[in-house]
Structure formats: structure tokens, C-alpha cells
C-alpha positions in Angstrom: -29.7 13.7 6.0 -26.8 12.0 4.0 -23.8 14.8 2.8 -24.4 15.3 -1.3 -21.8 13.1 -2.8 -18.9 15.0 -4.3 -19.5 15.5 -8.2 -16.3 15.2 -10.6 -15.9 18.7 -12.1 -17.1 18.9 -16.0 -14.1 20.0 -17.6 -12.5 16.5 -15.8 -15.7 14.2 -16.9 -14.7 15.6 -20.7 -11.1 15.0 -19.4 -11.5 11.4 -18.4 -13.6 10.7 -21.9 -11.0 11.6 -24.6 -8.6 9.5 -22.3 -11.1 6.3 -22.6 -10.8 7.3 -26.4 -7.2 7.1 -26.1 -7.2 4.2 -24.1 -9.7 2.2 -26.7 -8.0 3.4 -29.3 -10.6 5.7 -31.0 -8.3 8.3 -30.9 -4.7 7.4 -31.8 -1.0 9.0 -31.1 -0.8 11.6 -33.9 -4.8 12.4 -34.6 -6.2 15.9 -34.4 -8.9 15.7 -31.4 -11.9 17.3 -32.5 -11.9 21.2 -32.5 -12.5 23.1 -29.1 -16.0 24.3 -30.8 -16.6 21.2 -31.6 -16.1 19.3 -28.8 -18.7 21.8 -26.8 -21.2 21.4 -29.2 -20.8 17.1 -28.8 -20.9 17.4 -24.5 -23.4 20.9 -24.6 -21.1 22.6 -22.6 -19.1 26.2 -23.0 -16.3 26.6 -24.9 -14.4 27.6 -21.7 -15.1 24.3 -20.3 -13.9 22.4 -23.7 -11.0 24.9 -23.5 -10.0 24.0 -19.4 -10.8 20.1 -20.4 -8.1 20.1 -23.1 -5.5 22.1 -21.0 -6.0 20.4 -18.4 -5.1 16.6 -20.8 -2.2 18.9 -22.5 -0.3 19.6 -18.9 -0.5 15.7 -18.5 1.0 15.2 -21.4 -2.2 13.2 -23.4 -2.6 16.0 -25.7 0.3 19.2 -27.4 -1.3 22.3 -29.3 -0.3 23.1 -32.5 -0.2 26.9 -33.4 -3.8 27.4 -35.8 -3.7 23.8 -36.1 -5.5 22.7 -32.7 -5.4 19.8 -30.5 -3.4 16.5 -31.3 -3.2 13.1 -29.5 0.3 12.5 -28.1 2.1 9.8 -27.0 1.3 9.6 -23.4 4.6 9.8 -21.6 3.7 7.6 -18.7 3.7 4.9 -21.2 7.4 5.1 -21.5 7.8 4.7 -18.1 9.4 1.2 -17.2 7.8 -1.5 -15.2 9.1 -2.6 -11.6 11.7 -5.4 -11.7 11.0 -9.2 -11.3 13.2 -9.6 -8.0 13.8 -13.5 -6.6 14.2 -14.5 -3.2 15.4 -17.6 -1.6 11.8 -19.0 -0.7 12.7 -19.7 2.5 9.9 -19.9 5.5 8.7 -16.8 7.0 6.4 -15.3 9.4 4.8 -12.2 9.4 6.7 -9.5 10.9 5.3 -6.0 10.2 2.5 -5.9 13.0 4.0 -2.6 14.1 3.7 -1.0 10.5 0.1 -2.1 9.9 -0.8 -0.5 13.4 0.0 2.4 12.0 -1.4 2.5 8.6 -4.9 1.4 10.3 -4.8 4.4 12.0 -4.0 6.7 9.3 -7.1 4.7 7.5 -9.6 6.5 10.0 -8.3 9.8 9.6 -10.4 11.9 7.0 -7.9 14.5 6.8 -5.4 12.6 4.8 -5.4 12.3 0.9 -6.6 8.6 1.0 -3.5 7.2 -1.5 -3.6 4.0 0.8 -6.6 1.8 1.5 -7.8 0.2 -1.9 -11.2 1.6 -2.3 -13.2 4.0 -4.6 -14.8 7.2 -3.8 -18.2 6.7 -2.3 -19.7 8.9 -5.5 -18.9 6.0 -7.2 -21.1 3.4 -6.2 -25.0 2.8 -6.5 -26.2 4.2 -3.6 -29.3 6.0 -4.0 -30.1 2.4 -5.5 -29.2 0.8 -2.7 -30.6 2.6 -0.6 -34.2 2.3 -2.3 -33.5 -1.3 -2.4 -33.1 -1.3 1.0 -36.0 0.8 1.7 -38.3 -1.9 0.3 -36.6 -4.7 1.8 -37.4 -2.9 5.1 -41.1 -1.8 4.3 -41.8 -5.2 2.8 -39.9 -7.5 5.4 -40.0 -5.5 8.8 -38.9 -8.7 10.6 -35.8 -9.4 7.6 -33.0 -9.1 10.6 -35.4 -10.7 13.3 -33.6 -14.2 12.6 -30.3 -16.0 11.9 -29.3 -16.6 8.3 -27.2 -19.5 8.5 -24.4 -20.6 6.5 -24.2 -21.3 3.9 -26.1 -18.0 3.4 -29.9 -17.1 1.7 -31.0 -18.7 -1.4 -31.7 -15.5 -3.4 -28.0 -14.3 -2.9 -26.2 -17.8 -4.2 -28.9 -18.1 -6.8 -27.2 -15.0 -8.2 -24.1 -15.5 -7.7 -24.3 -18.7 -9.3 -25.7 -17.4 -12.4 -23.0 -14.7 -12.9 -19.8 -18.3 -12.6 -20.2 -18.9 -16.1 -18.7 -15.2 -16.6 -15.3 -16.2 -14.9 -15.6 -20.0 -16.6 -16.7 -21.8 -13.7 -20.4 -22.7 -14.1 -21.4 -23.1 -10.3 -24.9 -24.3 -8.7 -25.9 -22.0 -6.0 -25.7 -25.3 -3.5 -21.9 -24.2 -4.3 -21.8 -21.0 -2.9 -21.1 -20.3 1.0 -21.6 -16.5 1.7 -19.1 -14.8 4.2 -18.3 -11.3 5.7 -16.2 -10.3 2.7 -13.2 -11.8 0.8 -11.1 -11.6 3.4 -12.9 -13.9 6.0 -13.6 -16.1 2.6 -9.6 -16.5 2.1 -8.7 -16.6 6.0 -11.5 -19.7 6.9 -10.4 -21.1 3.4 -6.9 -21.2 4.8 -8.4 -23.0 7.9 -10.0 -25.4 6.0 -6.5 -26.9 4.2 -4.0 -26.4 6.4 -3.2 -26.2 10.5 -0.7 -24.6 12.2 3.0 -24.9 11.8 2.1 -26.0 7.6 3.7 -24.3 4.7 1.8 -21.6 2.4 2.8 -20.6 -0.6 2.1 -17.0 -2.0 2.7 -14.5 -4.4 5.7 -12.0 -4.2 4.7 -8.8 -3.6 1.0 -10.3 -2.3 -2.1 -8.3 -0.2 -1.0 -7.9 3.1 -4.4 -9.2 4.7 -3.4 -12.4 3.1 -0.1 -12.3 5.0 -1.5 -11.4 7.9 -4.5 -14.0 7.8 -1.4 -16.8 7.7 0.6 -15.4 10.2 -2.3 -15.1 12.9 -3.3 -19.0 12.1 0.5 -19.9 12.9 1.2 -20.8 9.2 4.7 -20.5 7.5 4.6 -18.3 4.1 7.3 -19.1 1.5 7.2 -16.0 -0.8 7.2 -17.5 -4.8 8.9 -14.6 -6.9 6.1 -13.1 -9.3 6.7 -11.3 -12.4 4.8 -7.8 -12.7 3.1 -9.3 -15.8 3.7 -12.8 -16.2 3.0 -13.6 -12.6 4.3 -16.1 -9.8 7.3 -18.3 -11.2 5.7 -21.9 -11.8 8.9 -23.7 -11.6 9.5 -22.4 -8.9 6.5 -23.0 -6.9 6.8 -26.7 -7.8 10.4 -26.0 -6.4 8.8 -25.1 -2.9 6.3 -27.9 -3.4 8.7 -30.4 -2.9 11.0 -29.5 -0.7 8.5 -27.8 1.9 5.4 -29.4 1.4 3.2 -26.6 0.5 -0.1 -27.5 2.3 -2.0 -24.7 0.1 -1.4 -21.7 -2.6 -2.8 -19.1 -2.2 -2.8 -16.2 -5.7 -5.2 -14.0 -7.6 -4.6 -13.9 -10.9 -7.0 -11.0 -12.1 -6.3 -7.6 -11.4 -3.9 -8.9 -8.8 -3.0 -6.7 -5.5 -0.5 -4.6 -5.9 0.8 -6.1 -9.2 -2.4 -5.3 -11.5 -1.9 -7.9 -13.9 -4.6 -10.4 -15.6 -3.2 -13.8 -15.8 -3.4 -15.8 -19.7 -6.0 -18.8 -19.2 -2.8 -20.8 -20.5 -1.0 -19.6 -16.9 -4.3 -20.4 -15.3 -4.8 -24.3 -16.6 -1.1 -24.9 -15.9 -1.2 -23.6 -12.6 -4.6 -25.8 -12.0 -2.7 -28.6 -13.3 0.4 -28.2 -11.2 -1.2 -28.1 -8.1 -3.6 -31.1 -8.8 -0.6 -33.3 -9.5 1.0 -32.5 -6.2 -2.8 -32.8 -4.7 -1.8 -29.0 -3.3 -5.1 -26.7 -2.8 -5.7 -23.3 -4.2 -6.8 -20.2 -2.0 -8.1 -17.8 -5.5 -8.8 -14.4 -4.2 -11.1 -13.0 -7.0 -11.9 -9.7 -5.1 -10.9 -7.6 -8.3 -11.7 -9.7 -10.8 -15.3 -8.1 -12.4 -12.8 -4.8 -12.3 -10.3 -6.1 -15.7 -10.7 -3.1 -17.9 -11.1 -5.7 -21.1 -13.9 -7.7 -22.1 -15.0 -10.2 -21.8 -14.8 -10.8 -18.0 -11.5 -13.0 -17.3 -11.5 -16.6 -16.2 -10.4 -18.1 -12.7 -7.9 -20.6 -11.8 -11.2 -22.2 -11.0 -12.5 -22.5 -14.3 -9.6 -25.3 -14.7 -10.6 -27.2 -11.6 -10.9 -30.5 -12.1 -10.4 -32.2 -8.7 -12.3 -29.5 -6.4 -8.8 -28.1 -5.4 -9.6 -24.4 -5.7 -11.4 -22.5 -3.5 -12.2 -18.9 -5.1 -12.8 -16.4 -2.8 -14.4 -13.0 -3.5 -16.7 -9.9 -2.7 -18.7 -7.0 -3.7 -16.7 -4.5 -1.5 -14.9 -3.3 -4.5 -17.6 -2.6 -7.0 -20.3 -2.2 -4.0 -20.6 -0.2 -1.0 -18.1 -2.1 1.1 -19.9 -1.5 4.4 -22.2 -3.8 3.1 -19.6 -6.7 3.6 -20.7 -9.4 1.6 -18.8 -11.7 0.4 -18.4 -15.5 -0.8 -16.7 -18.9 -1.5 -16.9 -21.4 -4.4 -14.8 -23.9 -1.5 -15.3 -27.2 -4.0 -14.7 -30.3 -2.0 -14.3 -28.3 1.0 -17.8 -27.4 0.9 -19.0 -29.0 4.2 -16.1 -27.9 6.2 -16.4 -24.1 5.0 -20.0 -23.9 6.0 -18.9 -25.3 9.3 -16.2 -22.6 9.8 -18.3 -20.1 9.1 -21.0 -21.0 11.5 -18.2 -21.1 14.6 -17.0 -17.8 13.0 -19.6 -15.4 12.6 -22.6 -17.6 12.8 -24.3 -15.8 10.2 -23.7 -12.9 7.6 -26.2 -9.5 7.7 -29.6 -10.5 6.0 -30.1 -7.0 5.5 -26.8 -6.8 3.2 -27.0 -10.2 1.3 -30.9 -9.2 0.8 -30.0 -6.0 -1.0 -26.9 -7.2 -2.7 -29.4 -10.3 -4.2 -32.0 -7.6 -5.6 -29.2 -5.5 -6.7 -28.1 -8.3 -8.8 -31.3 -9.6 -9.8 -32.5 -6.0 -11.0 -29.9 -6.3 -14.2 -27.7 -2.6 -13.0 -24.9 -4.9 -11.9 -22.8 -4.6 -15.1 -23.7 -1.5 -16.3 -22.2 -0.3 -13.4 -18.9 -2.4 -13.4 -18.8 -1.0 -16.8 -18.7 2.5 -15.8 -16.7 1.5 -12.9 -13.7 0.1 -14.8 -14.1 3.0 -17.0 -13.5 5.7 -13.8 -10.5 3.3 -12.4 -8.7 3.0 -15.7 -8.8 6.5 -16.6 -7.9 7.1 -13.0 -5.2 5.1 -13.0 -3.6 6.7 -16.3 -3.9 9.8 -14.7 -1.9 8.5 -11.8 0.8 7.4 -13.8 1.1 10.6 -15.5 1.4 12.6 -12.3 4.2 10.5 -11.3 5.8 10.8 -14.8 6.1 14.6 -13.8 6.8 14.7 -10.3 8.9 11.7 -9.2 12.5 10.9 -9.3 14.2 9.5 -12.3 14.6 6.1 -11.9 11.1 5.5 -10.9 9.2 2.0 -12.2 5.1 1.9 -12.3 3.0 -1.0 -13.3 0.9 -1.2 -16.2 -2.5 -2.5 -14.7 -5.0 -4.3 -16.6 -7.1 -3.9 -14.1 -8.6 -2.7 -10.9 -7.7 0.9 -8.9 -4.0 0.1 -7.9 -0.5 0.9 -8.6 3.0 -0.1 -7.5 5.9 1.5 -7.6 9.4 1.0 -7.5 11.4 3.9 -6.3 15.3 4.8 -7.3 17.1 1.8 -5.4 18.3 4.2 -2.0 14.6 5.5 -1.0 13.5 4.1 1.7 9.8 3.6 1.3 8.8 3.7 5.1 10.8 6.9 5.7 8.8 8.2 3.0 5.5 6.6 4.2 5.9 8.4 7.9 6.9 11.8 6.3 4.0 11.6 3.9 1.7 11.2 6.9 2.9 13.8 8.9 1.8 15.8 5.8 -1.3 13.9 5.6 -0.6 12.0 2.9 -1.5 8.4 3.2 0.5 5.9 1.3 1.4 2.1 1.9 5.3 1.0 2.1 6.4 -1.9 0.1 7.7 -3.9 2.8 4.0 -5.1 4.3 3.5 -7.1 1.3 6.3 -9.5 2.0 7.2 -11.3 5.0 11.0 -11.3 4.4 11.8 -7.1 4.7 11.5 -7.2 0.8 10.3 -4.5 -1.5 11.9 -1.5 1.1 11.9 1.1 -2.2 7.9 0.4 -3.1 5.5 1.9 -2.8 1.7 0.7 -3.2 -0.9 3.8 -4.6 -5.0 3.9 -4.5 -5.9 5.5 -7.6 -9.9 5.1 -7.0 -10.5 8.4 -5.5 -12.0 11.3 -7.3 -9.1 13.5 -8.5 -8.6 17.1 -7.4 -6.1 19.5 -7.0 -5.4 18.1 -3.3 -4.2 15.1 -4.9 -2.3 16.5 -7.5 -0.8 18.3 -4.8 0.1 15.4 -2.7 1.6 13.5 -5.6 4.1 16.7 -6.4 4.7 16.5 -2.3 5.6 12.7 -2.4 8.0 13.4 -5.6 9.9 15.7 -3.8 9.7 13.6 -0.3 11.3 10.6 -2.4 14.9 12.7 -2.4 14.5 13.3 1.5 13.8 9.7 1.7 17.1 8.3 0.2 18.5 5.9 2.5 
């Protein structure tokens, strides 16, 4: 029998709701929050629970208590923390050289005793586990031979139709025939690289970027050019064009929505400019949109693919950030590379799990996905803000933090002389898992940066871990 889900304490649920009201402007700085008695009536909780929620919010800088007047919304001091600096680089091709660090990280991710600030995934209880399990039971009863045959590429029709029906949300409007199912987004990215480039070719990436992308390119024997990337404005397109001319770039990998690790959502004007630039030079674009559904603001942001006129943009994504990741269902819209992608999926994995594809297709068809994602985004926005508040309180002066527009990740720039690898090792010794910044680059950059996952259910253990991390920063000064 499965273990019961860990529930968020009631006072924290109320606090997260207040934070969401502040974030959306329903409650503005300087305004009075509902009285404790009024809040207890609204939420149907005890006065002591309402007070506990307000005291928790006050301790983190969201509210301030005024004698005989109540609680008022204050300017969150975390909003005053500067963002990480925009760093330039020499833009020379490199190969990945951090395999030893990644091996250690892979081991730590399997340790259940660690406070999980490392892996970019949500707490299990945030997923619609009961609904998915009911669907799986129905499929097993209805079609007992569901997995008795391979579902060869491009994947089962029901799932591809559901993905295609959702594609107008991102501005694409692709037919089901233009979707290829994969085992997660990272397989989609890796096979897209194989479809457009060969060993020895040069690939352009954002800097910093997800270490799995760097690892995929390196494992295929490709050289990587890092393009300087602004925490809000994205990759420098002038430098990208210069690199294309100088190094004969074969493909550009981008995350235009809810970037990992910077968290930005780029403007439609930028996305169109990127699509136009790469089209002029006949350079393929591999767009990783795995966090695209997790943008905090509506409507769902468009993709670079939506501005693709030549079929050069390969849009990759998965449901591993919004649905239980163990299902391992991803997909790619490969444009002009459709036939090659189907061939590569067949040669790589033969087929993706039939049962997982059927379960995801049925959940999408039920109409529950959008409601679930809306709740998930509210939870992530609240938890990202909680972690930013904690960083503001506990980390050394000079720390800088991103202001994500979506997702569950924070990119933290520590004071200049802080060695993030030393911090990572010291934290791991105390069962706190983080990611050091240098694995997000091939050129040994971001030595004083870390990435934190904010998708876990908040607890006193998480709070204590961040207090300890802040103190360990002092010990990690080079």
C-alpha cells in the first residue's frame, strides 16, 4: 500500500494563499490584511491557526504588525535583492569537463535523507497521483494486453492528438502527424541534436544552461559555444550571429520559457528575432520547452517554434514537470526533420511505454490538466517567493537572486570569493543537496553560483537547511 502523501500544514496553506494575493496585487503594500478573526471565519479555521499563519508571514517579511491596528502588507525585502550579473565570455568552443561532479550529484539525488534543493522536480504530493492511478486501473481492466506489443514511433495516436490539440496554446498549431513521442524531454533534445549535427560540429547554447543539455552534446562528440545570456533578456543575439559566422554553428539550443536555471520568459519580439536570425543562416533551433506550462502569468507564453517559417525549429518538451515524472512521457515537434526523428527514436529506444502514453492521453482528454497546472503554478510561485525571502534573511551580504517568471528554480550568485563547489561539498556532508553553478557551463564559469529547487513542500527542515547554507557560505570563501 502506498505511503500517505505529506500534507502541507493548514497555517502554511493559508500563508501561501495570502502570498498569492500579494503577488497578484489583490493585497498591495501598505494595505491592511483581514483581521485575524475575519481570516479565521473566511478560512473556517481556528483563531490560533490564523494567527500562526500571520506570524509566519511576518517573520518572512510579507506582513508587519502594528500595535492595536492589525497586520499590514509590507514591501517584501526579497524583492530588493539584485539579480545575478550579466557575464560575458570568450565564446570559444569547449567540451564538457565536469563528469566527476555530475557523478557525485547523481549519487546524492538518490539519497532520501538529503534536503532536496538539487533536482528540478516537485514534491510528489503536488501531482494528481490519485487521478492518474484511477486511469491506470481503468486501462488495465479495459485493455489487459495494453503492453503486449510495441507502440513504434511516432507514438500512440490518442496522445499525439491531445498534444496537437494543445499546441495552439503555445502558438504552434501543429497537427498530430507532426508530433513524435519520446522518453522525456532530454531524449527529445539529444535525438534532435543527432538529427541535425554530427560529432565535431559546433553547437550554440545559452550560458548558463541546463547541465543535461551540455552532457548530451558532449556525449555526441560535439563542441559547445556558450552565448552570454542576460538573467531577464536572454541570449545575446548579436553575439549569437557572430558565433554562427565564426564557428559555422550547426544548431542552437534555447529555453525561451521558464529558463533553467534563470527562470525568465522571453518576449514574443525576441522569439521572432531568434527564429528569423537562425532561418537566415539556415541554423536549426532545438527549443527545450519542458517548463513552458509553468509560467506564472496567463496566457501560456508562445514558443520560438510559433515563429518558425522554414521547419528549422524542433520543439521539445515533456510532462515530467507537471505530471508524475516516472511516467517518462516526452515529445518533439521536429518540423522538417520528422522522418529522421522517427528513425532515431526507433533506433534509440524502439518505443516509449504504451501504458504511460495511454494514461497521459486520457488525463489530458479529461480536461483536468489545465486546472491541475493552474494550482501547480500557484504553489511554485509561492514557494519560490518563500525561498527568496529565506535567502534574503540568511545568506551573506552581496548575494544576488533571480526573479523567475515561471518554474520552480532559483539561480543564486554568491559573493565573489565564494567557492560554490566547496559549498556544495560542505552542504552535502550535512545532507543538504544543492547544485554548484559550474556544471551549467563548459568553461568553468559560475564558480560562485548555485541552483536551488523550490518545488518541495516547505517545512522547518527546509528553513533550517537554508540557515545552515547561509552560514556555510562564509566557510566557502576562497
